[in-house]
Structures are given as structure tokens and as C-alpha cells.
Biopython code that builds the backbone (N, CA, C, O; Angstrom):
import numpy as np
from Bio.PDB.StructureBuilder import StructureBuilder

atoms = [
    (1, "ASN", "N", (-1.389, -31.291, -110.906)),
    (1, "ASN", "CA", (-0.735, -31.943, -109.795)),
    (1, "ASN", "C", (-1.217, -33.390, -109.649)),
    (1, "ASN", "O", (-0.411, -34.293, -109.427)),
    (2, "ARG", "N", (-2.531, -33.610, -109.774)),
    (2, "ARG", "CA", (-3.076, -34.966, -109.700)),
    (2, "ARG", "C", (-2.577, -35.828, -110.848)),
    (2, "ARG", "O", (-2.254, -37.003, -110.676)),
    (3, "ARG", "N", (-2.523, -35.210, -112.026)),
    (3, "ARG", "CA", (-2.073, -35.946, -113.203)),
    (3, "ARG", "C", (-0.620, -36.385, -113.028)),
    (3, "ARG", "O", (-0.270, -37.499, -113.415)),
    (4, "THR", "N", (0.214, -35.552, -112.466)),
    (4, "THR", "CA", (1.613, -35.881, -112.237)),
    (4, "THR", "C", (1.742, -36.985, -111.195)),
    (4, "THR", "O", (2.528, -37.914, -111.376)),
    (5, "LEU", "N", (0.989, -36.896, -110.121)),
    (5, "LEU", "CA", (1.032, -37.907, -109.068)),
    (5, "LEU", "C", (0.543, -39.251, -109.590)),
    (5, "LEU", "O", (1.116, -40.284, -109.244)),
    (6, "GLY", "N", (-0.490, -39.263, -110.406)),
    (6, "GLY", "CA", (-0.981, -40.496, -111.016)),
    (6, "GLY", "C", (0.056, -41.111, -111.945)),
    (6, "GLY", "O", (0.210, -42.331, -111.985)),
    (7, "GLY", "N", (0.764, -40.276, -112.690)),
    (7, "GLY", "CA", (1.815, -40.761, -113.582)),
    (7, "GLY", "C", (2.964, -41.386, -112.807)),
    (7, "GLY", "O", (3.533, -42.394, -113.225)),
    (8, "VAL", "N", (3.300, -40.777, -111.674)),
    (8, "VAL", "CA", (4.372, -41.325, -110.843)),
    (8, "VAL", "C", (3.984, -42.699, -110.314)),
    (8, "VAL", "O", (4.789, -43.629, -110.342)),
    (9, "PHE", "N", (2.736, -42.829, -109.827)),
    (9, "PHE", "CA", (2.279, -44.125, -109.323)),
    (9, "PHE", "C", (2.206, -45.161, -110.448)),
    (9, "PHE", "O", (2.526, -46.332, -110.242)),
    (10, "LEU", "N", (1.788, -44.729, -111.624)),
    (10, "LEU", "CA", (1.726, -45.635, -112.762)),
    (10, "LEU", "C", (3.120, -46.146, -113.123)),
    (10, "LEU", "O", (3.318, -47.348, -113.301)),
    (11, "HIS", "N", (4.080, -45.235, -113.230)),
    (11, "HIS", "CA", (5.448, -45.643, -113.566)),
    (11, "HIS", "C", (6.071, -46.497, -112.459)),
    (11, "HIS", "O", (6.797, -47.448, -112.748)),
    (12, "ALA", "N", (5.798, -46.169, -111.210)),
    (12, "ALA", "CA", (6.323, -46.959, -110.099)),
    (12, "ALA", "C", (5.721, -48.368, -110.124)),
    (12, "ALA", "O", (6.432, -49.349, -109.904)),
    (13, "GLY", "N", (4.433, -48.469, -110.387)),
    (13, "GLY", "CA", (3.786, -49.780, -110.464)),
    (13, "GLY", "C", (4.315, -50.610, -111.623)),
    (13, "GLY", "O", (4.552, -51.809, -111.469)),
    (14, "LEU", "N", (4.503, -49.986, -112.784)),
    (14, "LEU", "CA", (5.038, -50.704, -113.933)),
    (14, "LEU", "C", (6.478, -51.146, -113.698)),
    (14, "LEU", "O", (6.861, -52.252, -114.080)),
    (15, "THR", "N", (7.273, -50.287, -113.072)),
    (15, "THR", "CA", (8.660, -50.633, -112.766)),
    (15, "THR", "C", (8.720, -51.783, -111.772)),
    (15, "THR", "O", (9.510, -52.711, -111.947)),
    (16, "LEU", "N", (7.902, -51.733, -110.741)),
    (16, "LEU", "CA", (7.855, -52.805, -109.749)),
    (16, "LEU", "C", (7.424, -54.117, -110.393)),
    (16, "LEU", "O", (8.002, -55.169, -110.119)),
    (17, "SER", "N", (6.412, -54.053, -111.248)),
    (17, "SER", "CA", (5.951, -55.250, -111.944)),
    (17, "SER", "C", (7.043, -55.815, -112.845)),
    (17, "SER", "O", (7.228, -57.031, -112.891)),
    (18, "ALA", "N", (7.766, -54.965, -113.557)),
    (18, "ALA", "CA", (8.847, -55.431, -114.429)),
    (18, "ALA", "C", (9.973, -56.052, -113.614)),
    (18, "ALA", "O", (10.526, -57.075, -114.018)),
    (19, "LEU", "N", (10.325, -55.459, -112.477)),
    (19, "LEU", "CA", (11.382, -56.017, -111.628)),
    (19, "LEU", "C", (10.977, -57.372, -111.040)),
    (19, "LEU", "O", (11.788, -58.297, -110.993)),
    (20, "LEU", "N", (9.735, -57.485, -110.595)),
    (20, "LEU", "CA", (9.264, -58.764, -110.065)),
    (20, "LEU", "C", (9.227, -59.844, -111.155)),
    (20, "LEU", "O", (9.573, -60.998, -110.901)),
    (21, "SER", "N", (8.815, -59.471, -112.346)),
    (21, "SER", "CA", (8.792, -60.430, -113.453)),
    (21, "SER", "C", (10.195, -60.889, -113.815)),
    (21, "SER", "O", (10.425, -62.079, -114.031)),
    (22, "ALA", "N", (11.136, -59.951, -113.882)),
    (22, "ALA", "CA", (12.517, -60.309, -114.210)),
    (22, "ALA", "C", (13.124, -61.192, -113.120)),
    (22, "ALA", "O", (13.837, -62.149, -113.423)),
    (23, "SER", "N", (12.848, -60.878, -111.861)),
    (23, "SER", "CA", (13.406, -61.697, -110.784)),
    (23, "SER", "C", (12.805, -63.101, -110.795)),
    (23, "SER", "O", (13.490, -64.066, -110.457)),
    (24, "ARG", "N", (11.536, -63.226, -111.177)),
    (24, "ARG", "CA", (10.919, -64.545, -111.277)),
    (24, "ARG", "C", (11.552, -65.344, -112.413)),
    (24, "ARG", "O", (11.810, -66.538, -112.258)),
    (25, "CYS", "N", (11.801, -64.706, -113.542)),
    (25, "CYS", "CA", (12.451, -65.401, -114.666)),
    (25, "CYS", "C", (13.842, -65.885, -114.276)),
    (25, "CYS", "O", (14.213, -67.016, -114.590)),
    (26, "ILE", "N", (14.601, -65.057, -113.608)),
    (26, "ILE", "CA", (15.943, -65.432, -113.173)),
    (26, "ILE", "C", (15.876, -66.581, -112.169)),
    (26, "ILE", "O", (16.676, -67.514, -112.240)),
    (27, "ALA", "N", (14.929, -66.516, -111.239)),
    (27, "ALA", "CA", (14.777, -67.583, -110.246)),
    (27, "ALA", "C", (14.386, -68.905, -110.910)),
    (27, "ALA", "O", (14.866, -69.962, -110.500)),
    (28, "MET", "N", (13.529, -68.863, -111.920)),
    (28, "MET", "CA", (13.127, -70.093, -112.614)),
    (28, "MET", "C", (14.324, -70.734, -113.309)),
    (28, "MET", "O", (14.506, -71.950, -113.240)),
    (29, "VAL", "N", (15.128, -69.932, -113.970)),
    (29, "VAL", "CA", (16.304, -70.470, -114.668)),
    (29, "VAL", "C", (17.296, -71.033, -113.655)),
    (29, "VAL", "O", (17.838, -72.119, -113.864)),
    (30, "GLN", "N", (17.540, -70.318, -112.573)),
    (30, "GLN", "CA", (18.502, -70.763, -111.565)),
    (30, "GLN", "C", (18.028, -72.028, -110.848)),
    (30, "GLN", "O", (18.823, -72.939, -110.619)),
    (31, "ASN", "N", (16.764, -72.094, -110.498)),
    (31, "ASN", "CA", (16.280, -73.181, -109.650)),
    (31, "ASN", "C", (15.818, -74.419, -110.404)),
    (31, "ASN", "O", (15.732, -75.495, -109.813)),
    (32, "TYR", "N", (15.520, -74.298, -111.683)),
    (32, "TYR", "CA", (15.050, -75.456, -112.440)),
    (32, "TYR", "C", (16.063, -75.941, -113.470)),
    (32, "TYR", "O", (15.718, -76.747, -114.334)),
    (33, "ALA", "N", (17.281, -75.477, -113.399)),
    (33, "ALA", "CA", (18.322, -75.901, -114.337)),
    (33, "ALA", "C", (19.153, -77.058, -113.782)),
    (33, "ALA", "O", (20.147, -77.445, -114.396)),
    (34, "ALA", "N", (18.769, -77.609, -112.649)),
    (34, "ALA", "CA", (19.547, -78.688, -112.030)),
    (34, "ALA", "C", (19.699, -79.910, -112.935)),
    (34, "ALA", "O", (20.805, -80.444, -113.014)),
    (35, "PRO", "N", (18.654, -80.386, -113.625)),
    (35, "PRO", "CA", (18.868, -81.543, -114.502)),
    (35, "PRO", "C", (19.903, -81.267, -115.592)),
    (35, "PRO", "O", (20.722, -82.131, -115.907)),
    (36, "LEU", "N", (19.865, -80.084, -116.158)),
    (36, "LEU", "CA", (20.850, -79.743, -117.187)),
    (36, "LEU", "C", (22.254, -79.735, -116.609)),
    (36, "LEU", "O", (23.192, -80.224, -117.239)),
    (37, "ARG", "N", (22.402, -79.184, -115.417)),
    (37, "ARG", "CA", (23.726, -79.164, -114.781)),
    (37, "ARG", "C", (24.193, -80.578, -114.450)),
    (37, "ARG", "O", (25.380, -80.881, -114.574)),
    (38, "ALA", "N", (23.283, -81.435, -114.036)),
    (38, "ALA", "CA", (23.656, -82.811, -113.695)),
    (38, "ALA", "C", (24.161, -83.555, -114.924)),
    (38, "ALA", "O", (25.191, -84.225, -114.853)),
    (39, "TYR", "N", (23.462, -83.453, -116.041)),
    (39, "TYR", "CA", (23.889, -84.152, -117.247)),
    (39, "TYR", "C", (25.189, -83.561, -117.798)),
    (39, "TYR", "O", (26.019, -84.295, -118.335)),
    (40, "THR", "N", (25.371, -82.270, -117.674)),
    (40, "THR", "CA", (26.618, -81.647, -118.106)),
    (40, "THR", "C", (27.776, -82.142, -117.253)),
    (40, "THR", "O", (28.868, -82.382, -117.769)),
    (41, "THR", "N", (27.549, -82.298, -115.960)),
    (41, "THR", "CA", (28.594, -82.805, -115.073)),
    (41, "THR", "C", (28.957, -84.246, -115.418)),
    (41, "THR", "O", (30.137, -84.595, -115.439)),
    (42, "VAL", "N", (27.962, -85.083, -115.688)),
    (42, "VAL", "CA", (28.227, -86.467, -116.078)),
    (42, "VAL", "C", (29.068, -86.501, -117.346)),
    (42, "VAL", "O", (30.035, -87.258, -117.435)),
    (43, "SER", "N", (28.705, -85.694, -118.314)),
    (43, "SER", "CA", (29.450, -85.652, -119.569)),
    (43, "SER", "C", (30.873, -85.155, -119.343)),
    (43, "SER", "O", (31.809, -85.667, -119.956)),
    (44, "ASP", "N", (31.047, -84.169, -118.474)),
    (44, "ASP", "CA", (32.390, -83.649, -118.180)),
    (44, "ASP", "C", (33.254, -84.699, -117.496)),
    (44, "ASP", "O", (34.443, -84.816, -117.794)),
    (45, "VAL", "N", (32.668, -85.459, -116.586)),
    (45, "VAL", "CA", (33.424, -86.500, -115.878)),
    (45, "VAL", "C", (33.912, -87.557, -116.863)),
    (45, "VAL", "O", (35.063, -87.985, -116.783)),
    (46, "PHE", "N", (33.062, -87.979, -117.782)),
    (46, "PHE", "CA", (33.452, -89.012, -118.735)),
    (46, "PHE", "C", (34.353, -88.476, -119.846)),
    (46, "PHE", "O", (35.050, -89.252, -120.499)),
    (47, "SER", "N", (34.348, -87.174, -120.065)),
    (47, "SER", "CA", (35.235, -86.593, -121.072)),
    (47, "SER", "C", (36.663, -86.473, -120.557)),
    (47, "SER", "O", (37.596, -86.312, -121.345)),
    (48, "ASP", "N", (36.841, -86.550, -119.246)),
    (48, "ASP", "CA", (38.172, -86.482, -118.654)),
    (48, "ASP", "C", (38.882, -87.817, -118.894)),
    (48, "ASP", "O", (38.399, -88.850, -118.432)),
    (49, "PRO", "N", (40.022, -87.823, -119.610)),
    (49, "PRO", "CA", (40.701, -89.090, -119.936)),
    (49, "PRO", "C", (41.118, -89.898, -118.714)),
    (49, "PRO", "O", (41.254, -91.118, -118.812)),
    (50, "ARG", "N", (41.322, -89.264, -117.580)),
    (50, "ARG", "CA", (41.711, -89.992, -116.370)),
    (50, "ARG", "C", (40.569, -90.862, -115.847)),
    (50, "ARG", "O", (40.822, -91.841, -115.145)),
    (51, "ASN", "N", (39.333, -90.532, -116.169)),
    (51, "ASN", "CA", (38.185, -91.259, -115.644)),
    (51, "ASN", "C", (37.693, -92.376, -116.563)),
    (51, "ASN", "O", (37.221, -93.408, -116.087)),
    (52, "PHE", "N", (37.800, -92.175, -117.874)),
    (52, "PHE", "CA", (37.144, -93.107, -118.794)),
    (52, "PHE", "C", (37.888, -93.094, -120.116)),
    (52, "PHE", "O", (37.403, -92.532, -121.098)),
    (53, "ASN", "N", (39.060, -93.707, -120.149)),
    (53, "ASN", "CA", (39.881, -93.650, -121.355)),
    (53, "ASN", "C", (40.046, -95.009, -122.016)),
    (53, "ASN", "O", (40.811, -95.133, -122.973)),
    (54, "ASN", "N", (39.363, -96.010, -121.542)),
    (54, "ASN", "CA", (39.514, -97.353, -122.082)),
    (54, "ASN", "C", (38.579, -97.524, -123.282)),
    (54, "ASN", "O", (37.358, -97.513, -123.127)),
    (55, "ASN", "N", (39.152, -97.681, -124.475)),
    (55, "ASN", "CA", (38.334, -97.826, -125.683)),
    (55, "ASN", "C", (37.599, -99.156, -125.728)),
    (55, "ASN", "O", (36.600, -99.278, -126.437)),
    (56, "LYS", "N", (38.069, -100.156, -124.987)),
    (56, "LYS", "CA", (37.423, -101.468, -124.987)),
    (56, "LYS", "C", (36.313, -101.566, -123.950)),
    (56, "LYS", "O", (35.606, -102.572, -123.895)),
    (57, "ALA", "N", (36.156, -100.550, -123.143)),
    (57, "ALA", "CA", (35.134, -100.582, -122.090)),
    (57, "ALA", "C", (33.738, -100.535, -122.708)),
    (57, "ALA", "O", (33.524, -99.916, -123.750)),
    (58, "ALA", "N", (32.807, -101.193, -122.052)),
    (58, "ALA", "CA", (31.408, -101.172, -122.498)),
    (58, "ALA", "C", (30.828, -99.776, -122.274)),
    (58, "ALA", "O", (31.312, -99.031, -121.422)),
    (59, "PRO", "N", (29.813, -99.429, -123.023)),
    (59, "PRO", "CA", (29.197, -98.114, -122.812)),
    (59, "PRO", "C", (28.634, -97.983, -121.397)),
    (59, "PRO", "O", (28.140, -98.953, -120.822)),
    (60, "ALA", "N", (28.712, -96.805, -120.860)),
    (60, "ALA", "CA", (28.134, -96.517, -119.543)),
    (60, "ALA", "C", (26.718, -95.994, -119.763)),
    (60, "ALA", "O", (26.469, -95.219, -120.686)),
    (61, "HIS", "N", (25.796, -96.427, -118.908)),
    (61, "HIS", "CA", (24.405, -96.017, -119.041)),
    (61, "HIS", "C", (24.079, -94.943, -118.015)),
    (61, "HIS", "O", (24.364, -95.091, -116.826)),
    (62, "VAL", "N", (23.486, -93.876, -118.487)),
    (62, "VAL", "CA", (22.952, -92.830, -117.615)),
    (62, "VAL", "C", (21.465, -93.126, -117.513)),
    (62, "VAL", "O", (20.724, -92.978, -118.485)),
    (63, "CYS", "N", (21.035, -93.542, -116.334)),
    (63, "CYS", "CA", (19.660, -94.001, -116.155)),
    (63, "CYS", "C", (18.761, -92.894, -115.634)),
    (63, "CYS", "O", (19.135, -92.142, -114.734)),
    (64, "VAL", "N", (17.581, -92.805, -116.207)),
    (64, "VAL", "CA", (16.570, -91.872, -115.736)),
    (64, "VAL", "C", (15.314, -92.674, -115.416)),
    (64, "VAL", "O", (15.050, -93.705, -116.034)),
    (65, "GLY", "N", (14.552, -92.195, -114.453)),
    (65, "GLY", "CA", (13.358, -92.906, -114.014)),
    (65, "GLY", "C", (12.098, -92.140, -114.347)),
    (65, "GLY", "O", (11.837, -91.822, -115.508)),
    (66, "LYS", "N", (11.321, -91.846, -113.323)),
    (66, "LYS", "CA", (10.025, -91.191, -113.514)),
    (66, "LYS", "C", (10.143, -89.831, -114.189)),
    (66, "LYS", "O", (9.220, -89.404, -114.883)),
    (67, "GLU", "N", (11.233, -89.166, -114.001)),
    (67, "GLU", "CA", (11.374, -87.828, -114.576)),
    (67, "GLU", "C", (12.159, -87.860, -115.877)),
    (67, "GLU", "O", (12.975, -86.974, -116.132)),
    (68, "TRP", "N", (11.917, -88.880, -116.708)),
    (68, "TRP", "CA", (12.623, -89.015, -117.973)),
    (68, "TRP", "C", (12.352, -87.838, -118.888)),
    (68, "TRP", "O", (13.195, -87.496, -119.717)),
    (69, "TYR", "N", (11.192, -87.213, -118.754)),
    (69, "TYR", "CA", (10.822, -86.110, -119.635)),
    (69, "TYR", "C", (11.666, -84.858, -119.377)),
    (69, "TYR", "O", (11.664, -83.931, -120.187)),
    (70, "ARG", "N", (12.384, -84.830, -118.257)),
    (70, "ARG", "CA", (13.263, -83.686, -117.986)),
    (70, "ARG", "C", (14.584, -83.781, -118.749)),
    (70, "ARG", "O", (15.337, -82.810, -118.821)),
    (71, "PHE", "N", (14.859, -84.951, -119.314)),
    (71, "PHE", "CA", (16.084, -85.096, -120.082)),
    (71, "PHE", "C", (15.847, -84.472, -121.444)),
    (71, "PHE", "O", (15.060, -84.992, -122.235)),
    (72, "PRO", "N", (16.525, -83.353, -121.731)),
    (72, "PRO", "CA", (16.198, -82.596, -122.937)),
    (72, "PRO", "C", (16.652, -83.246, -124.244)),
    (72, "PRO", "O", (15.952, -83.149, -125.252)),
    (73, "SER", "N", (17.802, -83.901, -124.246)),
    (73, "SER", "CA", (18.298, -84.473, -125.490)),
    (73, "SER", "C", (19.496, -85.365, -125.213)),
    (73, "SER", "O", (20.279, -85.102, -124.301)),
    (74, "HIS", "N", (19.635, -86.424, -126.009)),
    (74, "HIS", "CA", (20.809, -87.283, -125.847)),
    (74, "HIS", "C", (22.072, -86.574, -126.312)),
    (74, "HIS", "O", (23.177, -87.062, -126.074)),
    (75, "TYR", "N", (21.925, -85.444, -126.964)),
    (75, "TYR", "CA", (23.093, -84.674, -127.398)),
    (75, "TYR", "C", (23.867, -84.094, -126.212)),
    (75, "TYR", "O", (25.024, -83.701, -126.362)),
    (76, "LEU", "N", (23.242, -84.038, -125.044)),
    (76, "LEU", "CA", (23.956, -83.566, -123.859)),
    (76, "LEU", "C", (24.965, -84.596, -123.367)),
    (76, "LEU", "O", (25.899, -84.250, -122.644)),
    (77, "LEU", "N", (24.788, -85.844, -123.746)),
    (77, "LEU", "CA", (25.751, -86.875, -123.392)),
    (77, "LEU", "C", (26.770, -86.938, -124.526)),
    (77, "LEU", "O", (26.645, -87.746, -125.446)),
    (78, "GLU", "N", (27.760, -86.088, -124.447)),
    (78, "GLU", "CA", (28.681, -85.887, -125.558)),
    (78, "GLU", "C", (29.668, -87.032, -125.746)),
    (78, "GLU", "O", (30.132, -87.265, -126.862)),
    (79, "HIS", "N", (29.993, -87.744, -124.683)),
    (79, "HIS", "CA", (30.975, -88.811, -124.794)),
    (79, "HIS", "C", (30.362, -89.980, -125.564)),
    (79, "HIS", "O", (29.226, -90.362, -125.286)),
    (80, "PRO", "N", (31.091, -90.559, -126.531)),
    (80, "PRO", "CA", (30.516, -91.641, -127.341)),
    (80, "PRO", "C", (30.185, -92.910, -126.554)),
    (80, "PRO", "O", (29.404, -93.734, -127.031)),
    (81, "LYS", "N", (30.753, -93.084, -125.377)),
    (81, "LYS", "CA", (30.489, -94.288, -124.575)),
    (81, "LYS", "C", (29.311, -94.113, -123.616)),
    (81, "LYS", "O", (28.964, -95.055, -122.903)),
    (82, "LEU", "N", (28.698, -92.951, -123.581)),
    (82, "LEU", "CA", (27.557, -92.717, -122.701)),
    (82, "LEU", "C", (26.257, -93.004, -123.444)),
    (82, "LEU", "O", (26.069, -92.557, -124.576)),
    (83, "ARG", "N", (25.370, -93.746, -122.808)),
    (83, "ARG", "CA", (24.068, -94.085, -123.385)),
    (83, "ARG", "C", (22.983, -93.758, -122.369)),
    (83, "ARG", "O", (23.172, -93.917, -121.163)),
    (84, "LEU", "N", (21.856, -93.301, -122.871)),
    (84, "LEU", "CA", (20.708, -93.023, -122.019)),
    (84, "LEU", "C", (19.902, -94.305, -121.848)),
    (84, "LEU", "O", (19.643, -95.007, -122.826)),
    (85, "ALA", "N", (19.505, -94.616, -120.624)),
    (85, "ALA", "CA", (18.682, -95.789, -120.331)),
    (85, "ALA", "C", (17.545, -95.368, -119.404)),
    (85, "ALA", "O", (17.650, -94.381, -118.675)),
    (86, "TYR", "N", (16.467, -96.127, -119.445)),
    (86, "TYR", "CA", (15.282, -95.811, -118.646)),
    (86, "TYR", "C", (15.058, -96.880, -117.597)),
    (86, "TYR", "O", (15.155, -98.074, -117.881)),
    (87, "LEU", "N", (14.758, -96.447, -116.391)),
    (87, "LEU", "CA", (14.377, -97.365, -115.321)),
    (87, "LEU", "C", (12.875, -97.587, -115.387)),
    (87, "LEU", "O", (12.125, -96.685, -115.763)),
    (88, "LYS", "N", (12.437, -98.777, -115.023)),
    (88, "LYS", "CA", (11.004, -99.068, -115.039)),
    (88, "LYS", "C", (10.318, -98.207, -113.977)),
    (88, "LYS", "O", (10.746, -98.155, -112.825)),
    (89, "SER", "N", (9.257, -97.542, -114.388)),
    (89, "SER", "CA", (8.511, -96.695, -113.463)),
    (89, "SER", "C", (7.024, -96.859, -113.760)),
    (89, "SER", "O", (6.629, -97.782, -114.472)),
    (90, "GLY", "N", (6.221, -95.986, -113.228)),
    (90, "GLY", "CA", (4.780, -96.067, -113.410)),
    (90, "GLY", "C", (4.308, -95.665, -114.793)),
    (90, "GLY", "O", (3.127, -95.821, -115.103)),
    (91, "PHE", "N", (5.192, -95.152, -115.630)),
    (91, "PHE", "CA", (4.808, -94.721, -116.967)),
    (91, "PHE", "C", (4.658, -95.939, -117.876)),
    (91, "PHE", "O", (5.556, -96.778, -117.941)),
    (92, "GLY", "N", (3.537, -96.039, -118.572)),
    (92, "GLY", "CA", (3.284, -97.202, -119.403)),
    (92, "GLY", "C", (3.339, -96.923, -120.895)),
    (92, "GLY", "O", (3.060, -97.816, -121.695)),
    (93, "GLY", "N", (3.690, -95.714, -121.285)),
    (93, "GLY", "CA", (3.715, -95.369, -122.702)),
    (93, "GLY", "C", (5.048, -95.664, -123.355)),
    (93, "GLY", "O", (5.939, -96.262, -122.753)),
    (94, "GLN", "N", (5.166, -95.231, -124.603)),
    (94, "GLN", "CA", (6.397, -95.444, -125.346)),
    (94, "GLN", "C", (7.394, -94.343, -125.004)),
    (94, "GLN", "O", (7.061, -93.158, -125.039)),
    (95, "LEU", "N", (8.606, -94.739, -124.678)),
    (95, "LEU", "CA", (9.658, -93.789, -124.348)),
    (95, "LEU", "C", (10.509, -93.511, -125.575)),
    (95, "LEU", "O", (10.640, -94.373, -126.444)),
    (96, "PRO", "N", (11.092, -92.314, -125.660)),
    (96, "PRO", "CA", (11.941, -92.014, -126.809)),
    (96, "PRO", "C", (13.175, -92.910, -126.824)),
    (96, "PRO", "O", (13.727, -93.240, -125.774)),
    (97, "GLN", "N", (13.596, -93.295, -128.002)),
    (97, "GLN", "CA", (14.764, -94.154, -128.161)),
    (97, "GLN", "C", (15.733, -93.512, -129.154)),
    (97, "GLN", "O", (15.310, -92.778, -130.048)),
    (98, "PRO", "N", (17.015, -93.783, -129.003)),
    (98, "PRO", "CA", (17.978, -93.240, -129.970)),
    (98, "PRO", "C", (17.890, -94.009, -131.291)),
    (98, "PRO", "O", (17.372, -95.125, -131.344)),
    (99, "PHE", "N", (18.402, -93.395, -132.339)),
    (99, "PHE", "CA", (18.468, -94.079, -133.627)),
    (99, "PHE", "C", (19.454, -95.234, -133.533)),
    (99, "PHE", "O", (20.433, -95.161, -132.790)),
    (100, "LEU", "N", (19.200, -96.290, -134.280)),
    (100, "LEU", "CA", (20.115, -97.428, -134.313)),
    (100, "LEU", "C", (21.408, -97.021, -134.991)),
    (100, "LEU", "O", (21.408, -96.324, -136.006)),
    (101, "GLU", "N", (22.520, -97.473, -134.404)),
    (101, "GLU", "CA", (23.815, -97.183, -135.002)),
    (101, "GLU", "C", (24.134, -98.252, -136.032)),
    (101, "GLU", "O", (24.194, -99.439, -135.713)),
    (102, "VAL", "N", (24.338, -97.826, -137.261)),
    (102, "VAL", "CA", (24.632, -98.741, -138.348)),
    (102, "VAL", "C", (25.935, -98.312, -138.990)),
    (102, "VAL", "O", (26.119, -97.145, -139.336)),
    (103, "GLU", "N", (26.836, -99.268, -139.146)),
    (103, "GLU", "CA", (28.089, -98.947, -139.811)),
    (103, "GLU", "C", (27.841, -98.945, -141.315)),
    (103, "GLU", "O", (27.106, -99.778, -141.844)),
    (104, "GLY", "N", (28.471, -97.991, -141.983)),
    (104, "GLY", "CA", (28.257, -97.986, -143.416)),
    (104, "GLY", "C", (28.732, -96.824, -144.103)),
    (104, "GLY", "O", (28.595, -96.729, -145.322)),
]
sb = StructureBuilder()
sb.init_structure("model")
sb.init_model(0)
sb.init_chain("A")
sb.init_seg("    ")
for serial, (resi, resn, name, xyz) in enumerate(atoms, 1):
    if name == "N":
        sb.init_residue(resn, " ", resi, " ")
    sb.init_atom(name, np.array(xyz, "f"), 0.0, 1.0, " ", f" {name:<3s}", serial, name[0])
structure = sb.get_structure()
């Protein structure tokens, strides 16, 4: 009887721990995905021909400041006229730069 009761508490504790861990993972993805959603929205707005269809227009800059490290990749800016730019902040190191575009 004791062995059965101990097993029930063990399984209940493991199940509770697994549920709490899964809910924390889901909460982290939901609550910290805002930068990704923001860049996706910017790309969607510029991909709409009604908003940005002028081929002669200068590239638009998407500027990031102190939280530049949250920008995962310039590949999220799918529109060819979108460029990533950095605002001057307290960071004094070298920031990532895109490859130079060379015709050839």
C-alpha cells in the first residue's frame, strides 16, 4: 500500500513538473517572439505593392538601437529595398554588416 501511494505521488510530481516546464517553454516563445513578429510585419508591409512599388525609390532603412543583438538575420528583411541600419548607442564594439553588393 505504501509502495503504491509513493508511486502515485512520484508520477503526480513528475507530471506536474512536465506540465510546468511545457507551459514555461510555451510562455517564453509567446512572450519573447515580439522582435521576430515586428520584423516580419515590416517585411510584409513593404512586400505589398500598394505600399512600396517604386523601383526608383531609395532603399528604406530598418533601424535598430541598443537591442541590435535581437535582430536574428538580415534574411528576415525579404524585400530587396529594405536595409538594416544601426543607431548610435552605448555599444562601442564592431557591429555586424551585410556583404557588399557587387554586380558581376
